[in-house]
C-alpha positions in Angstrom: -69.7 20.9 -61.8 -72.6 22.7 -60.0 -74.6 19.6 -60.1 -71.8 17.6 -58.4 -71.5 20.2 -55.7 -75.2 20.3 -55.0 -75.2 16.5 -54.6 -72.1 16.2 -52.5 -72.8 19.2 -50.1 -75.5 17.5 -48.1 -73.3 14.4 -47.6 -70.3 16.4 -46.4 -72.6 18.6 -44.2 -74.2 15.5 -42.7 -70.8 13.8 -42.1 -69.5 16.9 -40.4 -72.6 17.2 -38.2 -72.4 13.5 -37.2 -68.7 13.9 -36.4 -69.2 17.0 -34.3 -72.1 15.4 -32.5 -70.0 12.3 -31.7 -67.2 14.6 -30.4 -69.6 16.5 -28.2 -70.9 13.3 -26.6 -67.4 12.0 -26.1 -66.3 15.2 -24.3 -69.4 15.3 -22.2 -68.8 11.6 -21.3 -65.3 12.5 -20.0 -66.8 15.2 -17.8 -69.4 12.9 -16.3 -66.7 10.3 -15.5 -64.5 12.9 -13.8 -66.5 12.8 -10.6 -67.6 9.4 -9.4 -71.1 8.9 -8.2 -72.0 7.2 -4.9 -71.6 3.5 -5.3 -69.1 3.6 -8.2 -66.3 2.5 -6.0 -63.9 5.0 -7.6 -61.1 6.8 -5.9 -62.1 8.9 -2.8 -62.7 12.5 -3.7 -63.9 15.1 -1.2 -67.6 14.9 -0.7 -70.0 17.6 0.3 -73.0 17.7 2.6 -71.5 17.0 6.0 -69.5 13.9 4.9 -65.7 13.3 4.6 -63.9 16.2 3.0 -66.4 18.8 4.1 -64.7 22.2 4.5 -67.6 24.1 6.0 -66.3 26.5 8.6 -62.6 25.9 7.7 -60.4 28.8 6.9 -58.9 29.0 3.4 -55.7 31.0 3.0 -54.9 32.0 -0.6 -51.2 31.5 -1.6 -51.0 35.2 -2.6 -51.2 36.1 1.1 -48.2 34.1 2.1 -44.6 35.5 2.2 -41.5 33.6 1.2 -41.4 31.8 4.5 -45.0 30.6 4.2 -46.4 33.0 6.9 -49.2 35.5 6.4 -47.8 38.7 5.0 -47.6 41.8 7.2 -47.8 44.2 4.2 -50.8 46.4 3.6 -53.0 44.9 0.9 -54.6 46.9 -2.0 -58.3 46.6 -2.2 -60.7 47.8 -4.9 -64.1 49.3 -4.3 -66.6 49.7 -7.0 -69.0 52.7 -7.3 -72.4 52.0 -5.9 -71.3 50.0 -2.9 -73.6 50.8 0.0 -71.2 49.6 2.7 -69.2 52.0 4.8 -65.4 51.7 4.3 -63.7 49.6 6.8 -60.3 50.5 8.3 -57.9 48.1 10.0 -58.1 50.2 13.2 -61.9 49.9 13.4 -63.1 47.5 16.2 -66.0 46.3 14.0 
């Protein structure tokens, strides 16, 4: 029985290795196909670098900051400061 296991183990190990390697390349291939390269003619996704879809300078409002009517909330927001911050605390009434 020990002789059989010592002969079959490398085959099973090799088969598992090849299967996992194939799976890894398959998953990576799906990731590479998710974002089309220039000239692929795929669907239009936002591009970066000053072309269409560039959001440089545009304001992004997180959904957590909106009330039930879709307006910015007027409530005071909780902030967290970590020890070692070198900045002075900012208050809403400060002109800076």
